[in-house]
C-alpha positions in Angstrom: -19.8 6.4 -32.0 -17.9 8.4 -34.8 -14.4 8.9 -35.4 -13.6 11.8 -34.4 -14.8 11.0 -31.0 -13.0 8.2 -30.9 -10.1 9.9 -32.0 -10.6 12.7 -29.1 -11.1 10.3 -26.1 -7.8 8.4 -27.0 -5.9 11.6 -26.9 -7.5 12.7 -23.2 -6.9 9.2 -22.2 -3.0 9.4 -23.4 -2.7 13.0 -22.1 -4.3 11.4 -18.6 -1.9 9.1 -18.6 1.1 11.1 -19.5 0.3 13.2 -16.2 -0.6 10.8 -14.1 3.5 10.8 -12.7 3.3 14.5 -12.4 -0.3 14.6 -10.6 0.1 12.6 -7.5 -0.7 15.1 -5.0 -4.4 16.3 -7.2 -5.4 13.0 -7.8 -4.4 12.0 -3.4 -6.7 14.7 -3.1 -9.7 14.1 -5.5 -9.7 10.4 -3.6 -9.6 12.2 -0.1 -12.2 14.6 -1.3 -14.3 11.3 -2.5 -14.2 10.0 0.6 -14.8 13.1 2.6 -18.1 13.8 0.5 -20.1 11.5 2.7 -19.5 13.6 5.6 -19.9 17.3 4.0 -22.9 16.0 2.9 -24.4 15.2 6.2 -23.1 18.3 7.5 -25.2 19.9 4.8 -28.2 17.7 5.2 -28.4 17.4 9.0 -27.4 21.3 10.5 -28.7 22.9 7.4 -25.7 25.3 6.5 -24.4 26.0 3.2 -21.4 24.0 1.6 -18.8 26.3 2.3 -19.1 25.9 6.1 -19.6 22.1 5.9 -16.4 21.8 3.8 -14.7 24.0 5.9 -15.6 22.0 9.1 -14.6 18.7 7.6 -11.4 19.6 6.4 -11.0 21.4 9.8 -11.7 17.7 11.5 -9.3 15.9 8.6 -6.7 17.9 9.4 -6.8 18.2 13.0 -6.6 14.0 12.6 -4.2 13.9 10.2 -1.7 16.1 12.6 -2.6 14.4 15.4 -1.9 11.1 14.4 1.5 12.3 11.9 2.7 13.8 15.1 2.5 10.8 17.2 3.5 8.8 14.5 6.2 11.3 13.5 7.7 11.5 17.2 7.5 7.6 18.1 9.5 6.9 14.6 12.1 9.3 15.2 12.7 8.2 18.7 12.1 4.6 18.3 14.8 4.7 15.0 17.3 6.6 17.3 17.2 4.2 19.5 17.2 1.1 17.0 20.2 3.3 14.8 21.9 2.8 18.3 21.9 -0.6 18.6 23.3 -1.7 15.1 27.0 -1.9 16.5 25.6 -4.1 18.8 23.9 -6.3 16.7 26.7 -6.2 14.1 29.3 -6.7 17.3 27.6 -9.6 17.7 27.0 -11.1 14.2 30.7 -10.5 13.5 31.9 -12.6 17.3 29.5 -15.3 15.9 31.2 -15.8 12.7 35.1 -15.8 15.0 33.5 -18.1 16.8 33.3 -20.5 14.1 35.5 -19.6 11.7 38.5 -21.9 12.7 36.0 -24.5 12.1 34.4 -23.2 8.4 38.4 -23.0 7.7 39.5 -26.9 8.3 36.1 -27.6 6.3 36.8 -25.6 3.6 39.9 -26.5 2.8 39.0 -30.3 2.7 36.5 -29.6 0.0 37.4 -31.0 -3.8 38.5 -28.2 -5.8 35.4 -28.0 -8.0 33.4 -27.6 -4.9 35.4 -25.2 -3.1 35.3 -23.2 -6.9 32.0 -23.2 -6.6 31.8 -22.0 -3.2 34.2 -19.0 -4.0 31.8 -17.8 -6.7 28.5 -18.1 -4.3 31.2 -16.3 -1.8 32.6 -14.0 -4.2 28.2 -13.3 -5.4 27.6 -12.9 -1.9 29.7 -10.4 -1.3 29.2 -8.5 -4.3 25.4 -8.6 -3.7 25.9 -7.4 0.5 27.9 -4.2 -1.4 25.3 -3.2 -3.4 22.6 -3.7 -1.6 24.7 -1.5 1.5 25.2 1.4 -1.4 21.5 1.5 -2.2 20.6 1.6 1.3 22.5 4.5 2.3 21.6 6.5 -1.5 18.0 5.6 -0.5 18.7 7.1 2.5 19.9 10.5 1.6 17.1 10.5 -1.0 14.4 10.0 1.1 16.6 13.2 3.5 17.6 15.2 0.1 13.7 14.3 -0.9 11.6 16.2 2.0 11.2 19.6 0.7 9.8 18.3 -2.1 7.4 16.5 0.1 6.8 19.1 2.5 5.2 20.9 -1.3 3.3 18.5 -2.4 2.2 18.1 1.1 0.8 21.7 1.1 -0.3 20.9 -2.9 -2.4 18.1 -1.4 -4.1 19.8 1.2 -4.8 23.2 -0.8 -5.8 21.2 -3.8 -8.0 19.0 -1.2 -10.0 21.8 0.2 -10.8 23.2 -3.2 -11.9 19.6 -5.2 -14.0 19.6 -2.0 -15.7 22.9 -2.5 -16.6 22.5 -6.4 -16.6 18.9 -6.9 -20.4 19.1 -7.4 -19.6 21.6 -10.3 -17.0 19.7 -11.5 -19.4 16.5 -11.6 -22.0 18.6 -13.2 -19.1 19.9 -15.8 -18.2 16.5 -16.6 -21.9 14.9 -17.4 -22.1 18.4 -20.0 -20.2 16.5 -21.9 -22.6 13.7 -23.2 -25.8 13.8 -24.5 -29.1 13.9 -22.2 -29.7 10.3 -23.4 -26.3 8.9 -22.6 -26.1 11.3 -19.2 -28.1 9.3 -17.1 -25.9 5.7 -18.1 -22.5 7.8 -17.3 -23.7 9.1 -13.7 -24.3 5.6 -12.6 -21.3 4.1 -13.8 -19.5 7.4 -12.3 -21.5 6.9 -9.1 -20.6 3.0 -8.8 -17.3 3.4 -9.5 -16.9 6.1 -7.3 -18.3 4.2 -4.5 -16.5 1.7 -5.1 -12.9 4.3 -5.0 -13.9 5.0 -1.6 -14.7 1.4 -0.7 -11.6 0.1 -2.0 -9.9 2.5 0.1 -11.5 1.4 3.0 -10.8 -2.1 2.7 -7.3 -1.0 2.0 -6.9 0.7 5.8 -9.0 -1.8 7.4 -6.4 -4.6 6.5 -3.7 -2.8 7.2 -4.8 -1.6 10.7 -5.6 -4.9 11.3 -1.6 -6.5 9.8 -0.4 -3.4 11.8 -2.4 -4.7 15.6 -2.3 -8.3 14.6 2.0 -7.8 14.1 2.1 -5.0 17.2 0.3 -7.6 19.3 2.7 -10.7 18.4 5.7 -8.3 18.6 5.0 -7.3 22.1 4.0 -11.1 23.0 7.4 -11.5 21.9 8.5 -8.8 23.7 10.4 -7.2 20.5 12.1 -3.6 21.1 10.7 -0.9 18.6 7.4 -3.2 18.5 5.7 0.1 17.4 8.7 1.1 14.1 9.0 -2.5 13.5 5.1 -3.1 12.8 4.3 0.0 11.0 7.5 -1.3 8.8 5.7 -4.7 8.5 2.3 -2.7 6.9 4.5 -1.1 4.7 6.5 -4.0 3.0 3.2 -5.5 2.8 1.2 -2.8 1.1 3.9 -2.5 -1.6 4.3 -5.0 -4.8 6.1 -8.4 -5.2 7.5 -7.6 -1.7 5.4 -8.9 2.0 5.7 -9.4 5.6 6.9 -12.6 4.7 10.2 -10.6 3.2 10.9 -8.6 6.4 10.0 -11.8 8.8 11.5 -14.7 7.3 14.7 -13.1 7.3 14.6 -11.8 10.7 13.3 -15.2 12.1 16.8 -16.9 10.2 19.1 -14.6 12.0 17.6 -15.2 15.3 17.8 -19.0 14.1 21.4 -18.1 13.5 22.2 -16.5 16.4 20.7 -19.0 19.0 17.6 -17.0 19.6 14.7 -19.9 18.7 12.3 -18.6 21.2 11.9 -15.3 18.6 12.6 -17.2 15.8 9.6 -20.0 16.2 7.6 -17.1 17.4 8.0 -14.8 14.0 7.7 -17.9 12.0 4.3 -18.3 14.0 3.2 -14.7 13.3 3.9 -14.9 10.0 1.9 -17.6 9.1 -0.8 -16.2 11.3 -0.9 -12.5 9.8 -0.7 -14.7 5.9 -3.7 -17.1 6.8 -5.8 -14.3 8.8 -5.4 -11.9 5.7 -6.4 -14.3 3.1 -9.4 -15.6 4.8 -10.9 -12.0 5.4 -9.5 -10.1 2.2 -12.2 -11.4 0.3 -14.9 -10.3 2.8 -13.4 -7.4 3.7 -13.0 -6.6 -0.6 -16.9 -7.8 -0.8 -18.4 -5.7 1.5 -16.6 -2.4 0.9 -16.7 -3.0 -3.3 -20.0 -3.9 -4.3 -19.3 -7.2 -5.1 -19.9 -10.8 -4.0 -17.2 -12.3 -2.2 -16.7 -15.0 -4.2 -16.2 -12.8 -7.3 -13.7 -10.6 -5.0 -12.1 -14.1 -4.3 -11.9 -15.2 -8.0 -10.5 -11.8 -9.0 -7.6 -11.3 -6.7 -6.9 -15.3 -7.3 -7.3 -14.7 -11.5 -5.4 -11.1 -11.2 -2.3 -12.4 -8.3 -2.1 -15.7 -11.4 -1.9 -13.7 -14.8 -0.4 -10.4 -13.3 1.4 -11.1 -10.1 0.8 -8.2 -6.9 -0.3 -5.8 -9.2 -3.2 -8.5 -10.3 -4.5 -7.7 -6.7 -6.2 -4.3 -7.4 -6.4 -5.2 -11.0 -8.8 -8.2 -11.2 -11.1 -6.6 -8.5 -11.4 -3.2 -10.3 -12.1 -5.2 -13.9 -14.9 -6.8 -11.8 -16.1 -3.5 -10.4 -15.8 -1.7 -13.9 -17.3 -4.7 -15.6 -20.3 -4.6 -12.7 -20.8 -0.7 -13.5 -21.2 -1.1 -17.0 -23.8 -3.7 -17.1 -26.1 -2.0 -14.3 -25.9 0.9 -16.8 -27.1 -0.7 -19.5 -23.4 -0.5 -21.3 -23.0 -4.4 -21.4 -26.1 -6.4 -22.2 -25.6 -10.1 -21.6 -28.6 -12.6 -23.3 -28.4 -16.5 -24.2 -30.5 -17.5 -26.3 -31.4 -21.1 -27.9 
């Protein structure tokens, strides 16, 4: 490869990396278009219609499903969120009454402590108070930021939907223009790599949706068995926390269980711990199998890539690990990587 071509590729990659944060709606639209492409081709081949009509039909069906789901989710969340917020003062009164009840005992114990221990406890209490104050401030600012970002989110949604329709309509032409960047000899290999990576991307999205859906159903069933109010809202929150890097279901369920132990609701606390253990075990068992079947790699390769990725990069490695395996398999299948051991 010539030095000029290498420089052009590096510049294009740097520009792409720089533009990624500003192109989130377009990237999501492209990924959704890849997911919808099999349905569009099915309509074209089965009903013998033009691509414009097929794209329009699939887009309308997607828009209808997306709208119904969003409406149901939004109305359910709004109702349960308002109801939950009205209950927050009652929970606060309950906690403060519990603290007030045991305050005399704490004061007697506090007064009997040695000076050095007393200083350590005081510093810990001050640190906890500062942390609680900072957390409350960040939470309030976060809520205000979300409310202020709603108009921008609506704009992103409009751009996403318009881009989805246009990309779906022009996807074959975009793919052909991409292939024209390469020579005839390299085009077949690049097409094979691109096809496998596209299939893997769609498979990864499908796998994450399946895992999130299974986790949501299990969490919802567990919360309903435990007779928890706002089960739909809380189960959705568990999914959102589970998706975010670094966090996980335990970062929400475990503190909630500890709180219930403190207030004396041992049944709910034990039930939450059991639910957390079951969610973790079931997800770890099914995740390699679902990822392996969706990404086109073996369950063992998916398990090893998940484990090594997590050990080396943390939660981000859960995505990077399988991605590297997919890229390697695509390049090896296309003939870019050839490993032969001879003695």
